[in-house]
C-alpha positions as CSV (number, residue, x, y, z in Angstrom):
1,M,0.1,0.0,0.0
2,S,1.3,3.5,-0.8
3,R,1.9,6.0,1.7
4,L,-1.0,8.2,0.7
5,R,-3.3,5.1,1.1
6,W,-2.2,4.7,4.7
7,F,-2.5,8.4,5.6
8,V,-6.2,8.2,4.2
9,L,-7.0,4.9,5.9
10,G,-5.5,6.4,9.2
11,F,-7.3,9.7,8.8
12,V,-10.8,7.7,8.3
13,V,-10.0,5.5,11.3
14,A,-9.3,8.4,13.6
15,I,-12.5,10.2,12.4
16,A,-14.4,7.0,13.0
17,A,-13.0,6.5,16.4
18,L,-13.9,10.0,17.5
19,L,-17.5,9.5,16.3
20,V,-17.8,6.2,18.1
21,G,-16.2,7.6,21.1
22,G,-18.4,10.8,21.3
23,Y,-21.4,8.4,20.8
24,L,-20.3,6.4,23.6
25,F,-19.6,9.3,25.8
26,L,-23.2,10.8,25.2
27,M,-24.7,7.4,25.6
28,A,-23.0,6.7,29.2
29,G,-24.4,9.9,30.4
30,G,-21.1,12.0,30.0
31,V,-23.0,15.2,29.4
32,P,-24.8,16.5,32.7
33,M,-28.0,18.1,32.1
34,E,-28.7,19.7,35.4
35,T,-28.3,23.5,35.5
36,T,-25.8,23.5,38.3
37,A,-23.4,21.2,36.3
38,S,-20.1,22.8,35.5
39,P,-19.6,23.5,31.7
40,L,-18.1,20.9,29.5
41,P,-14.5,22.0,28.2
42,L,-14.6,24.7,25.6
43,E,-18.3,25.2,26.2
44,R,-17.9,28.7,27.6
45,T,-15.6,29.7,24.7
46,V,-18.0,28.1,21.8
47,A,-21.0,30.0,23.6
48,R,-19.3,33.2,23.7
49,I,-18.2,33.0,20.0
50,A,-21.7,31.9,19.1
51,L,-23.3,34.9,21.0
52,H,-21.0,37.5,19.5
53,A,-21.7,36.1,16.0
54,S,-25.5,36.2,16.8
55,Y,-26.0,39.6,18.0
56,G,-23.2,41.4,16.2
57,S,-23.7,45.1,16.5
58,A,-27.0,45.0,18.3
59,A,-25.4,46.0,21.5
60,Q,-25.0,49.5,20.1
61,Q,-28.7,49.8,19.1
62,K,-30.6,52.4,21.3
63,D,-34.1,51.5,22.4
64,P,-36.6,53.7,20.3
65,L,-39.2,53.6,23.0
66,P,-39.8,55.7,26.1
67,R,-39.0,53.9,29.3
68,D,-42.5,54.3,30.9
69,D,-45.1,52.0,32.5
70,A,-47.1,51.4,29.4
71,N,-44.4,50.0,27.4
72,M,-43.2,47.9,30.2
73,V,-46.5,46.5,31.1
74,A,-46.9,45.8,27.3
75,G,-43.6,43.8,27.6
76,A,-45.0,41.9,30.5
77,E,-47.6,39.9,28.9
78,P,-45.4,38.0,26.2
79,Y,-42.9,37.5,29.0
80,K,-45.3,35.9,31.3
81,T,-46.7,33.5,28.6
82,R,-43.7,32.2,26.5
83,S,-41.6,29.8,28.5
84,G,-38.0,29.4,27.2
85,M,-37.8,32.7,25.6
86,P,-37.9,31.5,21.8
87,G,-36.8,33.7,18.9
88,F,-39.6,36.5,18.6
89,E,-38.6,37.7,15.2
90,R,-41.6,35.9,13.4
91,T,-44.2,36.1,16.5
92,L,-43.9,39.9,17.8
93,S,-43.5,43.1,16.2
94,D,-40.4,45.2,16.5
95,T,-42.3,47.4,19.1
96,A,-43.1,44.4,21.1
97,R,-39.8,43.2,21.1
98,W,-38.4,46.4,22.2
99,Q,-40.9,46.5,25.0
100,E,-39.9,43.0,26.1
101,T,-36.4,44.0,26.1
102,M,-37.0,47.1,27.9
103,L,-38.8,44.9,30.7
104,V,-35.7,42.5,31.0
105,A,-33.2,45.3,30.9
106,H,-34.8,47.0,33.7
107,A,-36.0,44.0,35.7
108,D,-34.4,45.4,39.0
109,A,-36.4,48.7,39.0
110,L,-40.0,47.9,38.1
111,S,-42.7,50.0,39.2
112,P,-45.8,48.4,41.2
113,A,-47.9,48.6,37.9
114,V,-45.5,46.4,36.0
115,R,-45.0,44.1,39.0
116,A,-48.8,43.7,39.1
117,A,-48.8,43.0,35.4
118,L,-46.2,40.2,35.8
119,T,-48.3,38.6,38.7
120,P,-50.4,35.6,37.5
């Protein structure tokens, strides 16, 4: 066998071994699912890269709405009813997304009216 064939064979065997090893790791319960578990190696790095790629220049955008109870109460309704915080691009208007963002950004200083709107 030529050196190139040995190289290709070694490469294919290494990839197969990684895939099988990863599968066995997952099936053996190697990935903890509890929220208090420490992150896997490189998990923080990968998450940070994905976040930066996802929001890009969004951090520099300014909220176009005034910060008042009306907007905060309007943001409270979708916040109460959608668990898991899915992407709202297709379900909420731009105004509604800004209202919900305002609610979350200022959650430490909610007025009594906004707190009442969040209470079931």
